[in-house]
N, C-alpha and C positions, 0 to 999 in steps of 0.2 A: 430535429436538432442536428443529427449527424447524417452524412450521406450514406448510401448503401454500403460502400466499401468499408468505411470506418465502423459502421454498425456491425457489419459481419466480423470485422477484426475484434471488436469488443466482445461479441458473443463467443468467438473461438478462443481468445486469450483468457477470458474469464473462466472457461471450462478448465483450462490448464492451471489457472490460479486455484480454483476450487479443488482440483485433484492433487495439488502440491507439486506440480511439475514446472512451474514458471521460474524463469531466471531473467536477469537484467544484464545487458552489456552497455556500460555508460562511456560515452566519448566526451571530448572536450566541450562540445556544444551544450551538454547538460549543465556544465558549471559556469558558462558565460553569464547567464542572468544573475549570478551571485556577485558579479562585478569583476570576475577574473577575466584577464585578456585571453584571446585565443592564441594559438601557436604563432600565427603570423605577427601579431602585435608584440608577443613576448620576445620574438627574435629581432624585432625592428631595430632596437639600438645596436645589437650586435652586427646586423647587416650593414648599418651605417658605418661602423668601424671598418668594414670591408669595402666600402664604397659601392655597395649593392643596393638596388631598389627592391625592397622586400615584396612590394606589390607586383613585381614582374617575375618573381620566383615561384615555381610550382613545386620544387623539391625542397621542402623545408628541412628535412633531415640532412640534406647535403649542406645547407647553409650553416647548420649547427656544426657540422664536421669541418667546414671551411674555417670557421672561427677558431676552433680548437687547433687546427693545423697552423693558422696564422700566429697563434700564441705559443708555439713550440710544444704542443700537446698539453698545455696548461688549461684546465677546465674551470678555474676559479671564477672568471667572469660569467661563464654559463651557469654555474651553480648559484651565484649571487642573483642572476636574473630570475631563476626559478624561485628562490626564497622571497625575493622582493614581490614577485607577481602573485604568489599563492600563500596568503595569510592563513595559518591553521585555525584562527579564531573567527573567520568569516562565517556567519550563520547560514544554514542550509536554505535553499530556495523552496518555494511552495511545491515544486515538482519533486524535489528530494523528499520532502515531508510526506507527500501523498504516496510516493512509492514505498517509503519506510513503513507506512501503516498497512500495506498489503502483505498477504502471507507469502512473501518471497524469501527463500532461504539461501539462494545462490546468486552472488553478484560478481561481475567481472568489470574491470575498468582499466583503461590506459591512462587515466588521470592520476596525478600525484597528490592532489588536494585531499582534504579529509571530510568533504561534504557528505559522502555516502555514510561513512561510519558514524559521523556526528549525528546525522538525521536518524539513523537506526537507534543509537543510544538515547536520543531525545525521545523516541517513541517507546522507550522502556525495554528494548531488546538487548540481549547479550550478544556481542559481536566478536567474531574471530577474524582478525585481519592478517592476510598473508601478502607481504611485499618482498620477501627474500626466500630463496630456496630452502634454507634450513627450517624456516617456519612451517613448511608444508608437512613436516613429520610430527608436528605438535598439534594438539586439539584442545581448544578452549572448552572446559566442562559446561554442559547444558546450554550450548550456544543456540541462538535463534537464527543467526545469519552468518554466512561465511563470505567474506569479501576478498577477492583476489585482485591485487594491484599489480598487474603483470609487468608494468614498466617502472615500478618503484614507488617510493613515498617521499613527500617533501621533507620529512625528518632526516632522510639520508640522500641528499641531492648528489653526493659523490657516487651513488650506486644507481642513479636514474638512467633509464634507457632513453637517450636523446640523439646521439650522433650515429653516423653510418657505421662506425666501428662497433658501437654498442649493438646495433641490429645484426651485424655480421657475426658477432660472437654470441648472439642470443641462444641459439640451440645448444651451444656448449656450456654457457654459464647459467642459463635459466631454462634449460630444456624441460625440466619437470613441470613448469607452467604450461608448456605446449601440450604435454601429455594429459595434464589435468583438464585443460580447456577442451581438448578433443573428446575426452570422456563426457564432459558436461554437455557438449553440443549433440552428442548422441542420445543422452538420457533426459535432457531438459529442453523446454521450449523457450527460446530466448526472444526478448524484445530489445532491439538495438535502439538507443536513444542518444542523439547528439554525436553520432558517429558518421564519418565520411567514407569508411571502407578503403582508405588509402594506406592503412598500416600493413607493412609486409608480414609481420608475425601472424596477424589474424588471417591474412590471405593464405599463408602457408598452412595454417591449421584447417581452414575451411576446405582447402584443396585435398588435404589428407583424408578428411571425413568424406568428401565427395568421391574420391577414388575408392574408398573402402566400401561405401554403401550405394554408390551409383544412383539408381532410380529409387532407392529406399531411404533417402535422407529424411530426417525429421524436419517438419516445417518450422521456420522461425519468422520473425517479423521485424521490420525496421520502419520507423516514422521519419519522413522527410518533409521539409517545407518546400512547396512549389517554388521553382526559381522565379524570382522577380527581378525587374530591371534595377541595376545599380546606378547611382548618380554618375552622370557623364558617360554611360555606356551607349555605344552606337547600336542601331538596329541590328546590324550584322553580328556584333558581339553578343547581343542579347539572344538572338535566334540560335547562335552557335551554343551558347550556354544551356538553353532549353533542350536542344537536341542532345547535348552531352549528358544531361541529367536523365533523359529518357533511355539512353544507351546504358548508362550505369545501372539504372534500376532493372533494365532487361537482363543485364549480365548477372545480377544477383540471383536470378532464377536458377542459374546453374547450381547454386548452393541451397536451393529451396528456401530462399529468403524472400518473403512477400513484402513488397514496399507499400506503405500507406502514406499517401500524400495529403498534406493539410495546407490550408491557405496561410495561416499565421501560427507563430510559435505558441500563442495563447490557446490554440486548439489542442495542443498536447496536454495542457492543464485540464481542459474540459474532458478529454478522454480519460485521464487518470482519475479525475473526480467521479466520473461515471463508474469506473472500475471499483473505486473505493466504496461508492454508494451501494453497488451490488454486493460487494463483499460484506459490508456491515449489515445489509438486510438479510443475510443468512442467520443473523443472531437477533433474537427478540428478548428485550429486557422486560422482566415481569416484576412490577411493583405491586405488592399486595400485603395488607396487614389487617388483622381483625382481632378485637377483644370481645366484640359483641357479634353474634351470629344470627340474630333475628332477621327475618322471620323463619329462616329455614332450619336453624339448629346446627350445632357444631359438626355432627357426623355427616350431614348433607353437604356442608361447605367443604369439609375435608375430602369427601368423595368426589366432589366437583373439581377441586384443585388437583387431585391425583389424576383424574381423567384428562384434565387439560394438559398436565405435564406429559402424559403419554401421547396425546394427540399432537402436540407441538413437535415432539421429537420424531414421531412417526411421519410427520410431514417434511422431514429433512432439515428442520430448523435446529439451531443451537439455542438453548435456553440459558439466559443470564439472570441471576437473582441474588438478592441480598439476604435471602432466607427470612422472609417477612414474618412479623409477629403473628402467631396463631395459625398460619396457613402455609408457611414456607416448607415445612417438613413434608406435607402432603404433595406439594408441587414437585419437590425434589424426588420423592418416592416414585411418583408416576413416571418421571423422566428416566430414572435409573432402571426401573422395571422394563421399560421399552428397550433401552440399550441392551440389557442382559437377555431379553427375549429374542431380539433379532440377531444379535452378535455380528452386526455389520459395521459398527462404529465403535471407536474408543470412547470411553466416558468423557474424556477431556474434549472430544470433538462435538459432544452433544450437550454439555453442561458446564457452565461457569458459576461457581458458588462463592460468594463473598460474604460470609456472616459478619455482621457489624460487631466490632470489638466493644464489649460492654464494660470491662474492668478498667475504665479510665476515670478516676475520681474527679479530676478537674473538669467542670462543665464546659469551659471555653476550649480546652484542649480536645475534649471529646468531640465537640462540634467541628473543630478544625479537621480532625482525623476522619470523621464521618463525611465531611464535605469532599475531601480528597478521595475517599473510598467511592463515593457516588460518582464523581467525575470519571474515575478510572473504569468502573464497570459499565456505566451508561455509554461512555465513549467507545466501547467495543461493539455496541449494538447499532442497528439501523431502524429498529421498530421498538416502541415502548408500549406495553400493555398495563393498564391500571385497573385494579380490582379491589372492591371494598374500600378500606382506608379509614379505620377508626381505631381509637386507643383510649385507655383510661388515664386520665390526668387529674390529680387532686380529687379522686373518687368520683369523677364525672366522665361520661362518655363524650369524646370530642373528635372532630375530624383529624386525620393524621397530617400534621404539618410537614412531616418528612416526605410524604407522598407528593405534596405540593412542590417541595424543593426538588424532588426527582423529576417532576414534570417540567419545571422551569429549566433544569439542566438539559433535559431531553429536547425541549423546544429550541434552546440556544444551540444545541449541537445538530439541529435539523433532523431529528429522528421523526419517523411517522408515528403519531400519537393515537392510541386506541384506548380511551377511557370507557369502561363498560358500565354505563349508567345504571343498568338493571341491578348491579350489586350494591348500589346505594353509597352512603357516606361520602368520602372525599371523591370517589370515582364519579359520582353524579355531578359534583361541582366542577370537576375537570371536564366533563362532557359539555357543560354550558360554555366553558371557555373555548373548547374546540369548535362548537357550533358557531360561536361569534368570531372565530379567527378567519380573516379573509384569505389566508394562505392555504386553508384546508379546502380541497375540492368539493363541489356539490355532491359528487358521486360518493366520496368517503363520508360526508356528513349524513347522507341518507342511510348509509349502512350503520353508522354510529347511532342514529336516531332509532333504528330498528332494534339495536342492542340496548336501548335504554328502557324498553317496555318491561314492566314488571313480569316476573315469571314465578310460578309456584314451584317449578322443578328446575334447579340450576343446570341440570344436565342438558336442558334444551339450548343452553348457550354454547356448549362445547363446539359443535360443528360450525355454527356461523362465525364464532371467534376464529377458529382455525382456518376457515375459508378466507376470511378477510386478511389474516396475517399472511397466508400463503399467496394471496393476490398481490399484496404489497411487496412480498419477497420477490415475486416474478415481475414486478414493475407494471402491474395492470392498474 
Protein backbone atom coordinates (compact mmCIF):
# COMPACT_ATOMS: atom_id res chain seq x y z
CA UNK A 1 0.00 0.00 0.00
CA UNK A 2 2.80 2.43 0.93
CA UNK A 3 6.24 2.73 -0.57
CA UNK A 4 9.29 1.89 1.53
CA UNK A 5 10.02 5.46 2.68
CA UNK A 6 6.43 6.10 3.77
CA UNK A 7 6.22 2.72 5.53
CA UNK A 8 9.46 3.46 7.38
CA UNK A 9 8.12 6.86 8.42
CA UNK A 10 4.89 5.30 9.73
CA UNK A 11 6.90 2.78 11.77
CA UNK A 12 9.18 5.44 13.22
CA UNK A 13 6.54 8.07 13.95
CA UNK A 14 4.21 5.52 15.51
CA UNK A 15 6.96 4.61 17.97
CA UNK A 16 7.03 8.26 19.03
CA UNK A 17 3.23 8.35 19.26
CA UNK A 18 3.20 5.25 21.42
CA UNK A 19 5.89 6.71 23.67
CA UNK A 20 3.99 10.01 24.07
CA UNK A 21 6.68 12.04 22.30
CA UNK A 22 4.83 13.08 19.12
CA UNK A 23 3.96 16.66 18.21
CA UNK A 24 2.34 18.36 15.22
CA UNK A 25 3.24 21.59 13.43
CA UNK A 26 0.39 22.63 11.14
CA UNK A 27 0.72 25.09 8.30
CA UNK A 28 -1.85 26.72 6.04
CA UNK A 29 -1.91 23.71 3.71
CA UNK A 30 -3.63 21.62 6.37
CA UNK A 31 -6.58 24.04 6.44
CA UNK A 32 -7.04 24.55 2.69
CA UNK A 33 -9.21 21.41 2.23
CA UNK A 34 -11.70 22.93 4.71
CA UNK A 35 -12.47 25.55 2.07
CA UNK A 36 -10.15 28.24 3.41
CA UNK A 37 -8.06 30.12 0.90
CA UNK A 38 -4.28 29.98 1.05
CA UNK A 39 -2.20 33.07 1.80
CA UNK A 40 -1.86 34.02 -1.84
CA UNK A 41 -5.62 34.03 -2.45
CA UNK A 42 -6.30 35.76 0.85
CA UNK A 43 -4.06 38.66 -0.18
CA UNK A 44 -5.24 38.73 -3.80
CA UNK A 45 -7.85 41.53 -3.39
CA UNK A 46 -5.39 43.59 -1.34
CA UNK A 47 -2.70 43.15 -4.01
CA UNK A 48 -5.20 44.28 -6.65
CA UNK A 49 -5.64 47.54 -4.76
CA UNK A 50 -1.88 47.99 -5.06
CA UNK A 51 -1.91 47.13 -8.79
CA UNK A 52 0.23 44.07 -8.05
CA UNK A 53 -0.19 40.65 -9.64
CA UNK A 54 -0.18 38.36 -6.61
CA UNK A 55 0.75 35.38 -8.76
CA UNK A 56 4.08 37.05 -9.56
CA UNK A 57 4.88 37.80 -5.92
CA UNK A 58 7.05 35.45 -3.86
CA UNK A 59 7.26 37.53 -0.66
CA UNK A 60 3.67 37.57 0.59
CA UNK A 61 4.62 39.10 3.94
CA UNK A 62 5.94 42.09 1.98
CA UNK A 63 2.62 42.39 0.10
CA UNK A 64 0.74 42.60 3.41
CA UNK A 65 3.19 45.27 4.58
CA UNK A 66 2.83 47.21 1.32
CA UNK A 67 -0.95 47.33 1.81
CA UNK A 68 -0.64 48.61 5.37
CA UNK A 69 1.89 51.22 4.22
CA UNK A 70 -0.42 52.35 1.41
CA UNK A 71 -3.24 52.88 3.91
CA UNK A 72 -1.31 55.05 6.34
CA UNK A 73 -0.55 52.11 8.67
CA UNK A 74 -4.27 51.36 8.93
CA UNK A 75 -4.79 47.56 9.13
CA UNK A 76 -8.60 47.51 8.98
CA UNK A 77 -8.83 46.08 5.45
CA UNK A 78 -6.25 43.44 6.29
CA UNK A 79 -8.17 42.41 9.41
CA UNK A 80 -11.42 42.24 7.47
CA UNK A 81 -9.77 40.02 4.86
CA UNK A 82 -8.72 37.59 7.62
CA UNK A 83 -12.16 37.53 9.23
CA UNK A 84 -13.90 37.05 5.89
CA UNK A 85 -11.59 34.22 4.84
CA UNK A 86 -11.52 32.23 8.10
CA UNK A 87 -14.94 31.37 9.46
CA UNK A 88 -14.69 30.03 13.04
CA UNK A 89 -17.64 27.67 12.45
CA UNK A 90 -16.12 25.78 9.50
CA UNK A 91 -16.04 22.06 10.40
CA UNK A 92 -12.67 20.28 10.69
CA UNK A 93 -11.36 18.22 7.77
CA UNK A 94 -10.91 14.46 7.86
CA UNK A 95 -7.19 14.98 8.45
CA UNK A 96 -7.86 17.23 11.44
CA UNK A 97 -10.20 14.61 12.89
CA UNK A 98 -7.73 11.77 12.35
CA UNK A 99 -4.95 13.76 14.01
CA UNK A 100 -7.21 14.71 16.92
CA UNK A 101 -7.88 11.03 17.68
CA UNK A 102 -4.16 10.28 17.98
CA UNK A 103 -2.36 10.56 21.35
CA UNK A 104 -0.75 13.90 20.53
CA UNK A 105 -0.55 16.41 23.38
CA UNK A 106 1.55 19.16 21.74
CA UNK A 107 0.38 21.18 18.72
CA UNK A 108 1.94 24.19 17.03
CA UNK A 109 0.51 26.18 14.17
CA UNK A 110 0.95 29.42 12.27
CA UNK A 111 -2.73 29.28 11.27
CA UNK A 112 -5.31 31.65 12.74
CA UNK A 113 -8.33 29.38 12.22
CA UNK A 114 -9.92 27.17 14.89
CA UNK A 115 -9.86 23.84 13.07
CA UNK A 116 -7.29 22.24 15.36
CA UNK A 117 -8.93 23.10 18.67
CA UNK A 118 -12.41 22.35 17.31
CA UNK A 119 -11.35 18.90 16.10
CA UNK A 120 -9.73 18.13 19.46
CA UNK A 121 -12.84 19.19 21.39
CA UNK A 122 -14.99 17.19 18.98
CA UNK A 123 -12.96 14.10 19.91
CA UNK A 124 -13.70 14.70 23.60
CA UNK A 125 -10.39 16.25 24.63
CA UNK A 126 -9.78 19.19 26.97
CA UNK A 127 -7.79 21.77 25.00
CA UNK A 128 -5.55 24.55 26.28
CA UNK A 129 -5.07 27.17 23.54
CA UNK A 130 -2.29 29.77 23.64
CA UNK A 131 -2.32 32.61 21.10
CA UNK A 132 -1.05 35.48 23.27
CA UNK A 133 2.00 35.69 25.51
CA UNK A 134 0.08 36.26 28.81
CA UNK A 135 -1.75 32.96 28.22
CA UNK A 136 1.52 31.03 28.42
CA UNK A 137 1.62 31.55 32.18
CA UNK A 138 -1.81 29.93 32.70
CA UNK A 139 -2.65 26.22 32.59
CA UNK A 140 -5.99 24.62 31.72
CA UNK A 141 -6.70 21.99 34.41
CA UNK A 142 -6.49 18.34 33.26
CA UNK A 143 -5.77 19.35 29.67
CA UNK A 144 -5.30 16.66 27.03
CA UNK A 145 -3.80 18.88 24.35
CA UNK A 146 -1.81 22.11 24.32
CA UNK A 147 -2.21 24.22 21.15
CA UNK A 148 0.23 27.04 20.45
CA UNK A 149 -1.02 29.50 17.82
CA UNK A 150 2.24 31.37 17.40
CA UNK A 151 0.86 33.92 14.92
CA UNK A 152 -2.39 34.67 16.72
CA UNK A 153 -6.07 33.76 16.49
CA UNK A 154 -8.94 34.83 14.25
CA UNK A 155 -10.78 36.16 17.32
CA UNK A 156 -8.05 38.82 17.66
CA UNK A 157 -7.11 39.83 14.09
CA UNK A 158 -5.59 43.06 15.44
CA UNK A 159 -2.89 40.97 17.14
CA UNK A 160 -2.23 38.59 14.23
CA UNK A 161 1.31 38.30 12.87
CA UNK A 162 0.88 39.22 9.21
CA UNK A 163 3.12 42.06 8.06
CA UNK A 164 6.88 42.54 7.93
CA UNK A 165 6.60 44.89 10.91
CA UNK A 166 4.96 42.08 12.88
CA UNK A 167 7.76 39.66 12.05
CA UNK A 168 10.46 42.18 12.89
CA UNK A 169 8.89 42.81 16.31
CA UNK A 170 8.19 39.13 16.96
CA UNK A 171 11.16 38.37 19.21
CA UNK A 172 10.34 41.43 21.32
CA UNK A 173 6.55 41.09 21.48
CA UNK A 174 6.13 37.30 21.32
CA UNK A 175 9.58 35.97 22.16
CA UNK A 176 8.18 33.59 24.77
CA UNK A 177 6.67 31.54 21.92
CA UNK A 178 10.15 31.18 20.38
CA UNK A 179 11.52 29.89 23.67
CA UNK A 180 8.64 27.43 24.09
CA UNK A 181 8.94 26.15 20.52
CA UNK A 182 12.69 25.67 20.85
CA UNK A 183 12.10 23.55 23.95
CA UNK A 184 9.50 21.39 22.20
CA UNK A 185 11.74 20.87 19.17
CA UNK A 186 14.33 19.44 21.53
CA UNK A 187 11.99 17.19 23.53
CA UNK A 188 9.31 16.20 20.98
CA UNK A 189 9.30 14.57 17.54
CA UNK A 190 7.41 16.87 15.17
CA UNK A 191 5.42 16.06 12.07
CA UNK A 192 5.10 19.16 9.85
CA UNK A 193 1.93 19.14 7.74
CA UNK A 194 0.83 21.76 5.22
CA UNK A 195 3.95 23.79 5.89
CA UNK A 196 6.23 25.41 3.30
CA UNK A 197 9.15 26.31 5.62
CA UNK A 198 9.22 29.92 4.46
CA UNK A 199 8.24 31.36 7.85
CA UNK A 200 11.14 33.44 9.23
CA UNK A 201 10.17 32.76 12.86
CA UNK A 202 10.36 29.01 12.45
CA UNK A 203 13.63 29.27 10.54
CA UNK A 204 15.08 31.32 13.38
CA UNK A 205 14.02 28.73 15.98
CA UNK A 206 15.32 25.82 13.92
CA UNK A 207 18.63 27.61 13.51
CA UNK A 208 18.89 28.15 17.28
CA UNK A 209 18.26 24.48 17.95
CA UNK A 210 20.75 23.47 15.25
CA UNK A 211 23.49 25.67 16.64
CA UNK A 212 22.90 24.36 20.17
CA UNK A 213 22.76 20.66 19.34
CA UNK A 214 24.71 20.52 16.06
CA UNK A 215 24.93 16.82 15.08
CA UNK A 216 22.69 15.73 17.99
CA UNK A 217 19.40 17.24 16.83
CA UNK A 218 16.20 15.26 17.30
CA UNK A 219 14.73 13.89 14.07
CA UNK A 220 11.52 15.47 12.78
CA UNK A 221 9.38 14.74 9.72
CA UNK A 222 7.59 16.76 7.05
CA UNK A 223 5.17 15.51 4.40
CA UNK A 224 5.19 17.18 0.98
CA UNK A 225 3.34 16.52 -2.24
CA UNK A 226 5.61 15.89 -5.20
CA UNK A 227 5.70 18.92 -7.46
CA UNK A 228 3.33 18.51 -10.41
CA UNK A 229 2.92 20.67 -13.48
CA UNK A 230 0.56 23.61 -13.11
CA UNK A 231 -1.77 24.76 -15.84
CA UNK A 232 0.07 26.88 -18.39
CA UNK A 233 3.50 26.07 -16.95
CA UNK A 234 6.30 25.67 -19.48
CA UNK A 235 8.73 22.76 -19.49
CA UNK A 236 11.49 25.01 -18.21
CA UNK A 237 9.34 26.41 -15.40
CA UNK A 238 8.26 22.94 -14.35
CA UNK A 239 11.82 21.58 -14.33
CA UNK A 240 12.97 24.58 -12.30
CA UNK A 241 10.17 24.03 -9.78
CA UNK A 242 11.07 20.33 -9.38
CA UNK A 243 14.73 21.18 -8.91
CA UNK A 244 13.86 23.81 -6.33
CA UNK A 245 11.76 21.35 -4.35
CA UNK A 246 14.65 18.88 -4.28
CA UNK A 247 16.96 21.62 -3.00
CA UNK A 248 14.48 22.73 -0.32
CA UNK A 249 14.08 19.18 0.95
CA UNK A 250 17.83 18.70 0.95
CA UNK A 251 18.24 21.89 2.94
CA UNK A 252 15.86 20.60 5.63
CA UNK A 253 18.40 17.92 6.45
CA UNK A 254 20.45 20.65 8.15
CA UNK A 255 17.72 20.69 10.82
CA UNK A 256 17.35 16.88 10.82
CA UNK A 257 13.92 17.15 9.23
CA UNK A 258 13.24 14.13 7.06
CA UNK A 259 10.99 14.85 4.07
CA UNK A 260 8.31 12.34 3.06
CA UNK A 261 7.06 12.75 -0.51
CA UNK A 262 3.56 11.68 -1.57
CA UNK A 263 1.91 11.70 -4.98
CA UNK A 264 -1.44 13.15 -3.88
CA UNK A 265 -2.80 15.05 -0.89
CA UNK A 266 -5.16 12.11 -0.31
CA UNK A 267 -2.07 10.05 0.53
CA UNK A 268 -1.71 12.12 3.71
CA UNK A 269 -5.15 10.91 4.78
CA UNK A 270 -4.13 7.30 4.11
CA UNK A 271 -1.01 7.76 6.23
CA UNK A 272 -2.98 9.25 9.11
CA UNK A 273 -5.58 6.49 8.86
CA UNK A 274 -2.83 3.89 9.20
CA UNK A 275 -1.41 5.67 12.24
CA UNK A 276 -4.86 5.77 13.82
CA UNK A 277 -5.46 2.09 13.02
CA UNK A 278 -2.20 1.13 14.71
CA UNK A 279 -2.98 3.31 17.71
CA UNK A 280 -6.45 1.85 18.17
CA UNK A 281 -5.14 -1.71 17.85
CA UNK A 282 -3.15 -1.18 21.00
CA UNK A 283 -6.54 -1.41 22.75
CA UNK A 284 -8.76 -4.49 22.81
CA UNK A 285 -12.41 -4.12 23.77
CA UNK A 286 -13.67 -7.15 25.70
CA UNK A 287 -17.40 -7.83 25.50
CA UNK A 288 -18.33 -10.55 27.95
CA UNK A 289 -21.42 -11.36 30.02
CA UNK A 290 -22.63 -14.53 31.70
CA UNK A 291 -25.49 -15.51 33.99
CA UNK A 292 -25.06 -19.20 33.21
CA UNK A 293 -21.60 -20.77 33.43
CA UNK A 294 -22.34 -24.26 32.13
CA UNK A 295 -20.62 -26.57 31.40
CA UNK A 296 -17.50 -25.29 33.19
CA UNK A 297 -18.94 -23.75 36.35
CA UNK A 298 -18.57 -20.23 37.71
CA UNK A 299 -15.14 -20.71 39.43
CA UNK A 300 -13.58 -22.04 36.20
CA UNK A 301 -15.06 -19.20 34.11
CA UNK A 302 -13.80 -16.57 36.56
CA UNK A 303 -10.35 -18.16 36.66
CA UNK A 304 -10.26 -18.08 32.84
CA UNK A 305 -11.32 -14.43 32.65
CA UNK A 306 -8.76 -13.48 35.29
CA UNK A 307 -5.99 -15.30 33.38
CA UNK A 308 -7.10 -13.66 30.13
CA UNK A 309 -6.95 -10.16 31.67
CA UNK A 310 -3.43 -10.90 32.87
CA UNK A 311 -2.31 -12.27 29.51
CA UNK A 312 -3.68 -9.35 27.48
CA UNK A 313 -1.99 -6.74 29.65
CA UNK A 314 1.29 -8.69 29.71
CA UNK A 315 1.20 -8.61 25.88
CA UNK A 316 1.37 -4.81 25.99
CA UNK A 317 -2.32 -4.33 25.21
CA UNK A 318 -4.74 -1.92 26.79
CA UNK A 319 -7.97 -3.61 27.87
CA UNK A 320 -11.28 -1.75 27.52
CA UNK A 321 -14.37 -3.24 29.13
CA UNK A 322 -17.83 -2.32 30.27
CA UNK A 323 -17.48 -4.56 33.33
CA UNK A 324 -19.68 -7.31 31.88
CA UNK A 325 -22.29 -9.20 33.87
CA UNK A 326 -20.88 -12.05 35.95
CA UNK A 327 -17.33 -12.01 34.52
CA UNK A 328 -16.20 -8.38 34.36
CA UNK A 329 -14.68 -8.33 37.83
CA UNK A 330 -12.47 -11.34 37.08
CA UNK A 331 -11.14 -9.74 33.86
CA UNK A 332 -10.52 -6.48 35.68
CA UNK A 333 -8.76 -8.29 38.54
CA UNK A 334 -6.35 -10.11 36.24
CA UNK A 335 -5.47 -6.90 34.39
CA UNK A 336 -4.86 -4.93 37.61
CA UNK A 337 -2.77 -7.73 39.11
CA UNK A 338 -0.48 -7.72 36.07
CA UNK A 339 -0.02 -3.93 36.22
CA UNK A 340 0.82 -4.07 39.93
CA UNK A 341 3.14 -7.02 39.44
CA UNK A 342 5.27 -5.53 36.67
CA UNK A 343 5.11 -1.86 37.76
CA UNK A 344 6.05 -0.81 34.22
CA UNK A 345 2.75 0.87 33.27
CA UNK A 346 0.18 3.15 34.83
CA UNK A 347 -3.21 1.55 35.41
CA UNK A 348 -4.82 4.05 33.01
CA UNK A 349 -2.39 2.95 30.31
CA UNK A 350 -3.44 -0.68 30.68
CA UNK A 351 -7.14 -0.53 31.48
CA UNK A 352 -10.26 1.41 30.47
CA UNK A 353 -13.28 0.50 32.63
CA UNK A 354 -16.73 1.89 31.90
CA UNK A 355 -19.32 0.18 34.17
CA UNK A 356 -22.79 0.64 32.71
CA UNK A 357 -24.95 3.01 34.80
CA UNK A 358 -27.84 0.96 36.16
CA UNK A 359 -29.85 3.47 38.20
CA UNK A 360 -31.71 5.04 35.27
CA UNK A 361 -35.41 4.20 35.79
CA UNK A 362 -36.64 5.26 32.35
CA UNK A 363 -35.98 2.39 29.92
CA UNK A 364 -35.71 4.64 26.86
CA UNK A 365 -33.27 7.01 28.53
CA UNK A 366 -31.23 4.09 29.86
CA UNK A 367 -30.96 2.64 26.34
CA UNK A 368 -29.86 6.02 25.00
CA UNK A 369 -27.15 6.43 27.65
CA UNK A 370 -25.93 2.87 27.16
CA UNK A 371 -25.72 3.35 23.40
CA UNK A 372 -23.57 6.47 23.89
CA UNK A 373 -21.46 4.59 26.42
CA UNK A 374 -20.87 1.73 24.00
CA UNK A 375 -19.96 4.05 21.15
CA UNK A 376 -17.38 5.85 23.30
CA UNK A 377 -15.61 2.81 24.73
CA UNK A 378 -15.65 0.78 21.50
CA UNK A 379 -14.46 3.82 19.52
CA UNK A 380 -11.26 3.83 21.57
CA UNK A 381 -10.34 0.29 20.51
CA UNK A 382 -9.15 -1.41 17.35
CA UNK A 383 -9.88 -5.04 18.30
CA UNK A 384 -13.08 -6.45 19.83
CA UNK A 385 -13.16 -9.75 21.71
CA UNK A 386 -16.51 -11.46 22.38
CA UNK A 387 -16.93 -14.11 25.08
CA UNK A 388 -19.98 -16.03 26.37
CA UNK A 389 -22.94 -13.66 26.09
CA UNK A 390 -26.01 -14.82 27.96
CA UNK A 391 -28.38 -13.30 30.49
CA UNK A 392 -31.58 -14.04 32.41
CA UNK A 393 -34.66 -12.29 31.06
CA UNK A 394 -38.18 -13.06 32.29
CA UNK A 395 -36.76 -16.04 34.21
CA UNK A 396 -35.32 -17.48 30.99
CA UNK A 397 -31.73 -17.81 29.80
CA UNK A 398 -31.36 -15.86 26.53
CA UNK A 399 -28.48 -14.64 24.34
CA UNK A 400 -27.20 -11.16 25.23
CA UNK A 401 -28.68 -8.60 22.85
CA UNK A 402 -26.25 -6.05 24.28
CA UNK A 403 -23.35 -8.09 22.95
CA UNK A 404 -24.95 -8.10 19.50
CA UNK A 405 -25.27 -4.32 19.71
CA UNK A 406 -21.61 -4.03 20.68
CA UNK A 407 -20.61 -6.24 17.78
CA UNK A 408 -22.64 -4.10 15.37
CA UNK A 409 -20.94 -0.94 16.65
CA UNK A 410 -17.51 -2.56 16.44
CA UNK A 411 -18.17 -3.73 12.87
CA UNK A 412 -19.36 -0.24 11.86
CA UNK A 413 -16.20 1.28 13.37
CA UNK A 414 -14.12 -1.30 11.51
CA UNK A 415 -12.62 -3.03 14.51
CA UNK A 416 -11.09 -6.49 14.07
CA UNK A 417 -13.75 -8.85 15.48
CA UNK A 418 -12.82 -11.95 17.50
CA UNK A 419 -15.86 -13.91 18.70
CA UNK A 420 -14.75 -16.96 20.70
CA UNK A 421 -17.27 -19.56 19.62
CA UNK A 422 -16.03 -22.13 22.16
CA UNK A 423 -17.54 -20.01 24.96
CA UNK A 424 -21.03 -20.52 23.50
CA UNK A 425 -24.14 -18.33 23.76
CA UNK A 426 -24.06 -15.09 21.74
CA UNK A 427 -20.33 -15.45 21.03
CA UNK A 428 -21.04 -18.58 18.96
CA UNK A 429 -23.71 -16.69 16.98
CA UNK A 430 -21.30 -13.85 16.32
CA UNK A 431 -18.76 -16.39 15.08
CA UNK A 432 -21.22 -17.50 12.39
CA UNK A 433 -21.59 -13.88 11.30
CA UNK A 434 -17.80 -13.46 11.12
CA UNK A 435 -17.34 -16.64 9.07
CA UNK A 436 -19.97 -15.38 6.60
CA UNK A 437 -18.44 -11.88 6.37
CA UNK A 438 -16.54 -11.44 3.06
CA UNK A 439 -14.43 -8.67 4.63
CA UNK A 440 -12.87 -11.10 7.12
CA UNK A 441 -9.72 -12.72 5.71
CA UNK A 442 -9.48 -16.47 5.28
CA UNK A 443 -6.47 -16.46 7.63
CA UNK A 444 -8.53 -14.92 10.46
CA UNK A 445 -11.51 -17.16 9.72
CA UNK A 446 -9.34 -20.26 10.12
CA UNK A 447 -8.09 -19.05 13.51
CA UNK A 448 -11.62 -18.18 14.63
CA UNK A 449 -12.79 -21.64 13.57
CA UNK A 450 -10.07 -23.20 15.73
CA UNK A 451 -11.30 -21.11 18.67
CA UNK A 452 -14.83 -22.40 18.14
CA UNK A 453 -14.00 -26.01 19.01
CA UNK A 454 -15.43 -27.11 22.39
CA UNK A 455 -12.96 -27.24 25.27
CA UNK A 456 -13.22 -28.96 28.60
CA UNK A 457 -10.71 -26.55 30.15
CA UNK A 458 -11.18 -22.87 29.30
CA UNK A 459 -7.55 -22.20 30.15
CA UNK A 460 -6.66 -23.88 26.85
CA UNK A 461 -8.10 -20.78 25.12
CA UNK A 462 -5.94 -18.16 26.84
CA UNK A 463 -2.78 -18.55 24.76
CA UNK A 464 -4.41 -18.85 21.29
CA UNK A 465 -6.68 -15.87 22.05
CA UNK A 466 -3.73 -13.78 23.20
CA UNK A 467 -1.64 -14.80 20.18
CA UNK A 468 -4.40 -13.85 17.76
CA UNK A 469 -4.99 -10.48 19.43
CA UNK A 470 -1.24 -9.76 19.44
CA UNK A 471 -0.98 -10.65 15.75
CA UNK A 472 -3.80 -8.27 14.92
CA UNK A 473 -2.18 -5.57 17.05
CA UNK A 474 1.04 -5.96 15.05
CA UNK A 475 -0.80 -5.96 11.72
CA UNK A 476 -0.11 -9.58 10.86
